[in-house]
C-alpha positions as CSV (number, residue, x, y, z in Angstrom):
1,X,33.6,-21.2,2.2
2,X,34.2,-24.4,0.4
3,X,35.5,-23.5,-3.0
4,X,33.9,-26.6,-4.6
5,X,30.6,-26.1,-2.7
6,X,28.7,-23.0,-1.8
7,X,31.2,-20.5,-3.2
8,X,31.1,-22.1,-6.6
9,X,27.3,-22.2,-6.5
10,X,27.0,-18.5,-5.5
11,X,29.5,-17.4,-8.2
12,X,27.5,-19.3,-10.8
13,X,24.3,-17.6,-9.6
14,X,25.8,-14.1,-9.7
15,X,27.2,-14.7,-13.2
16,X,23.8,-16.0,-14.4
17,X,22.0,-13.0,-12.9
18,X,24.4,-10.5,-14.5
19,X,23.6,-12.0,-17.9
20,X,19.9,-11.7,-17.1
21,X,20.3,-8.0,-16.2
22,X,22.1,-7.3,-19.5
23,X,19.3,-8.9,-21.5
24,X,16.6,-7.1,-19.5
25,X,17.9,-3.6,-20.0
26,X,16.7,-3.3,-23.6
27,X,13.1,-2.4,-24.3
28,X,11.9,-3.2,-20.8
29,X,9.3,-0.9,-19.3
30,X,10.6,-1.7,-15.8
31,X,14.2,-1.0,-16.4
32,X,14.5,1.4,-19.3
33,X,15.4,4.4,-17.1
34,X,17.7,2.6,-14.8
35,X,21.4,1.9,-15.1
36,X,22.8,-1.7,-14.9
37,X,24.1,-1.2,-11.3
38,X,20.7,0.0,-10.1
39,X,19.1,-3.3,-10.7
40,X,19.1,-6.3,-8.4
41,X,17.4,-9.7,-7.9
42,X,15.6,-11.2,-5.0
43,X,14.8,-14.8,-4.0
44,X,17.4,-16.4,-6.3
45,X,16.4,-14.5,-9.3
46,X,12.6,-14.8,-9.0
47,X,12.1,-11.0,-8.6
48,X,13.8,-8.3,-10.5
49,X,13.9,-5.0,-8.5
50,X,13.6,-1.7,-10.4
51,X,12.9,1.9,-9.5
52,X,11.8,3.1,-6.1
53,X,8.1,4.2,-6.2
54,X,7.4,5.1,-2.6
55,X,8.7,5.2,1.0
56,X,7.5,5.4,4.5
57,X,9.0,5.8,8.0
58,X,10.3,2.2,8.0
59,X,9.9,0.9,4.5
60,X,10.8,1.5,0.9
61,X,8.6,0.4,-2.1
62,X,10.1,-0.6,-5.4
63,X,8.5,-1.5,-8.7
64,X,9.6,-5.1,-9.6
65,X,8.9,-7.9,-12.0
66,X,8.1,-11.6,-11.3
67,X,10.5,-13.3,-13.6
68,X,8.4,-16.5,-13.6
69,X,5.1,-14.9,-14.6
70,X,6.2,-11.7,-16.2
71,X,3.9,-9.7,-13.9
72,X,4.9,-6.2,-12.7
73,X,4.7,-6.2,-8.9
74,X,5.2,-3.9,-5.9
75,X,8.1,-4.9,-3.6
76,X,7.9,-3.5,-0.1
77,X,11.2,-3.7,1.8
78,X,11.3,-3.2,5.6
79,X,14.6,-3.0,7.4
80,X,15.1,-5.5,10.2
81,X,16.9,-2.9,12.3
82,X,13.4,-1.6,13.1
83,X,11.6,-3.6,15.7
84,X,8.6,-4.3,13.5
85,X,8.3,-8.1,13.4
86,X,4.8,-8.1,14.9
87,X,3.7,-5.3,12.5
88,X,5.0,-7.2,9.5
89,X,3.2,-10.4,10.6
90,X,-0.1,-8.5,11.1
91,X,0.2,-6.9,7.6
92,X,1.1,-10.1,5.9
93,X,-1.6,-12.2,7.6
94,X,-4.2,-9.5,6.9
95,X,-3.3,-9.2,3.2
96,X,-3.4,-12.9,2.7
97,X,-6.8,-13.1,4.4
98,X,-8.5,-10.3,2.5
99,X,-6.7,-10.7,-0.9
100,X,-9.5,-12.8,-2.4
101,X,-12.3,-11.6,-0.2
102,X,-12.3,-7.9,-1.0
103,X,-12.5,-6.7,-4.6
104,X,-11.1,-3.3,-4.3
105,X,-8.2,-4.2,-2.0
106,X,-4.5,-4.6,-2.7
107,X,-3.7,-8.2,-3.7
108,X,-1.0,-10.2,-1.8
109,X,1.5,-12.1,-3.8
110,X,4.4,-13.3,-1.7
111,X,6.3,-12.8,1.6
112,X,9.9,-13.7,2.5
113,X,12.8,-12.4,4.5
114,X,16.6,-12.1,4.3
115,X,19.1,-11.6,7.0
116,X,18.6,-7.8,6.9
117,X,15.1,-7.2,5.5
118,X,11.5,-8.3,5.3
119,X,9.8,-8.3,1.8
120,X,6.1,-8.1,1.0
121,X,5.2,-8.6,-2.7
122,X,1.8,-7.3,-3.9
123,X,0.1,-6.3,-7.1
124,X,1.4,-3.1,-8.6
125,X,-0.9,-0.2,-9.3
126,X,-0.6,3.0,-11.3
127,X,-0.4,5.6,-8.5
128,X,-2.0,6.6,-5.2
129,X,-4.8,9.1,-4.6
130,X,-2.6,11.6,-2.7
131,X,-0.2,11.9,-5.6
132,X,-3.1,12.2,-8.1
133,X,-4.6,15.1,-6.1
134,X,-1.3,17.0,-6.4
135,X,-1.5,16.8,-10.1
136,X,-5.3,17.6,-10.5
137,X,-6.8,20.8,-9.1
138,X,-10.4,19.5,-9.5
139,X,-11.9,16.0,-9.8
140,X,-15.1,15.5,-11.9
141,X,-18.1,14.7,-9.7
142,X,-18.7,11.4,-11.4
143,X,-15.2,10.3,-10.6
144,X,-15.6,11.3,-6.9
145,X,-18.9,9.4,-6.8
146,X,-17.1,6.3,-8.2
147,X,-14.4,6.6,-5.6
148,X,-16.9,6.9,-2.8
149,X,-18.9,4.0,-4.1
150,X,-15.9,1.7,-4.3
151,X,-14.6,2.8,-0.8
152,X,-18.1,2.2,0.6
153,X,-18.2,-1.3,-1.0
154,X,-14.7,-2.0,0.5
155,X,-15.9,-0.7,3.9
156,X,-18.9,-3.1,3.9
157,X,-16.6,-6.0,3.1
158,X,-14.3,-5.0,6.0
159,X,-17.4,-5.0,8.3
160,X,-18.5,-8.4,7.1
161,X,-15.1,-9.8,7.8
162,X,-14.8,-8.0,11.2
163,X,-11.7,-6.0,10.1
164,X,-10.9,-2.5,11.2
165,X,-8.4,-0.8,8.8
166,X,-7.6,2.3,11.0
167,X,-5.6,4.3,8.5
168,X,-7.8,5.0,5.5
169,X,-6.5,8.2,3.7
170,X,-5.5,9.2,0.2
171,X,-1.9,7.9,0.6
172,X,-3.3,4.4,1.2
173,X,-5.8,4.4,-1.6
174,X,-4.1,3.2,-4.8
175,X,-5.5,3.8,-8.2
176,X,-5.7,1.5,-11.2
177,X,-6.6,3.1,-14.5
178,X,-9.3,1.5,-16.6
179,X,-7.6,-0.2,-19.6
180,X,-10.9,-0.1,-21.6
181,X,-11.3,3.7,-21.2
182,X,-9.6,6.5,-23.0
183,X,-7.4,7.6,-20.2
184,X,-5.3,10.3,-21.9
185,X,-6.7,12.7,-19.3
186,X,-6.5,10.0,-16.6
187,X,-10.0,10.7,-15.2
188,X,-11.2,7.2,-14.8
189,X,-9.8,4.6,-12.4
190,X,-10.6,2.1,-9.6
191,X,-9.7,2.9,-6.0
192,X,-7.8,0.1,-4.3
193,X,-7.3,0.1,-0.5
194,X,-3.8,-0.8,0.8
195,X,-1.6,-0.8,3.8
196,X,-3.1,-3.1,6.4
197,X,-0.2,-2.8,8.9
198,X,-2.5,-1.0,11.4
199,X,-5.5,-3.3,10.9
200,X,-7.2,-5.5,13.5
201,X,-9.7,-8.3,13.4
202,X,-12.5,-8.0,16.0
203,X,-13.4,-11.4,17.4
204,X,-16.7,-10.1,18.8
205,X,-19.0,-7.4,17.4
206,X,-19.1,-5.8,20.8
207,X,-15.3,-5.5,21.2
208,X,-13.8,-2.1,21.6
209,X,-10.4,-1.0,20.6
210,X,-8.5,1.5,22.7
211,X,-5.2,1.8,20.8
212,X,-4.4,5.3,19.6
213,X,-3.5,4.8,15.9
214,X,-4.0,6.5,12.5
215,X,-3.3,9.8,10.8
216,X,-4.8,12.7,12.9
217,X,-6.7,14.6,10.2
218,X,-8.4,11.3,9.1
219,X,-9.0,9.9,12.6
220,X,-12.5,9.6,14.1
221,X,-13.3,11.6,17.3
222,X,-13.7,8.3,19.3
223,X,-10.1,7.4,18.7
224,X,-8.9,10.6,20.2
225,X,-11.1,10.1,23.2
226,X,-9.5,6.8,24.1
227,X,-12.8,5.4,25.5
228,X,-12.9,2.6,22.9
229,X,-14.0,2.5,19.3
230,X,-15.3,0.0,16.7
231,X,-14.9,-0.4,13.0
232,X,-17.2,2.5,12.3
233,X,-14.1,4.7,12.7
234,X,-13.2,3.7,9.1
235,X,-16.4,5.2,7.8
236,X,-15.4,8.6,9.3
237,X,-12.1,8.4,7.6
238,X,-13.8,7.7,4.2
239,X,-16.1,10.7,4.8
240,X,-13.2,13.1,5.5
241,X,-11.4,11.7,2.4
242,X,-14.5,12.4,0.2
243,X,-14.8,15.9,1.6
244,X,-11.2,16.5,0.6
245,X,-11.9,15.3,-2.9
246,X,-15.0,17.5,-3.4
247,X,-13.7,20.7,-1.9
248,X,-9.9,20.4,-2.2
249,X,-9.3,21.2,1.5
250,X,-9.5,19.2,4.7
251,X,-12.8,19.4,6.6
252,X,-10.8,20.8,9.6
253,X,-7.7,22.9,9.9
254,X,-5.0,20.3,9.8
255,X,-2.1,22.8,10.1
256,X,-2.7,23.1,13.9
257,X,-3.3,19.8,15.6
258,X,-4.5,21.3,18.9
259,X,-7.0,23.6,17.1
260,X,-8.2,20.6,15.0
261,X,-8.7,18.5,18.1
262,X,-10.8,21.2,19.7
263,X,-13.1,21.4,16.7
264,X,-13.4,17.6,16.2
265,X,-14.0,16.8,19.9
266,X,-16.1,19.8,21.0
């Protein structure tokens, strides 16, 4: 590299970022439990990346901070070694489309890529419903009713916009605690639908989808049958989720996939 050109510019940026990191380590909710060498910047210092808060088959999610606005965000990193370009484009396009249209849906903030990874930036929430269920043996009926009401409202908006989510389950339902409520017991929150990577827009109300997608214990029977299904499959997933919240167990034996299929289909 030209010493007087790009190298000098990069060195200056690295030096500037190191000073930023040192200043951010003190009294910062994002970085207080992290060591200096565990922090890094993205997009020329726009985003500070902190602790890992989730992971999937192909992605890792970090808690981050938008250095321009001060907002805490979720940073989803997907490795380009996985052949997921089409998947990423679908999720990004879908999140942009629904971000302002659906109240209880994860809000899109930004998208960019590097030589090795794709990054999707979205609003950061307090937890997901699956993690919450692991901490709480029983949920109060009024909270379950609120979750159902919000999921139903989101489902209606998906219908209105001809969107099929195809993977509604507790892992993909984020929770945001009510700031105006005494949440010491953490028993009041909003339910936010996320993860639109498997979603699809139906151009015609009579269109049928024949792709086998989803999480088996939350999938509608018509998906298994492969004869074609519509966006009503999401309502089935919501019903199975609410059953789990009320009774603490799945509506079908999810330990044996073959036995579960027999019950669901026959």
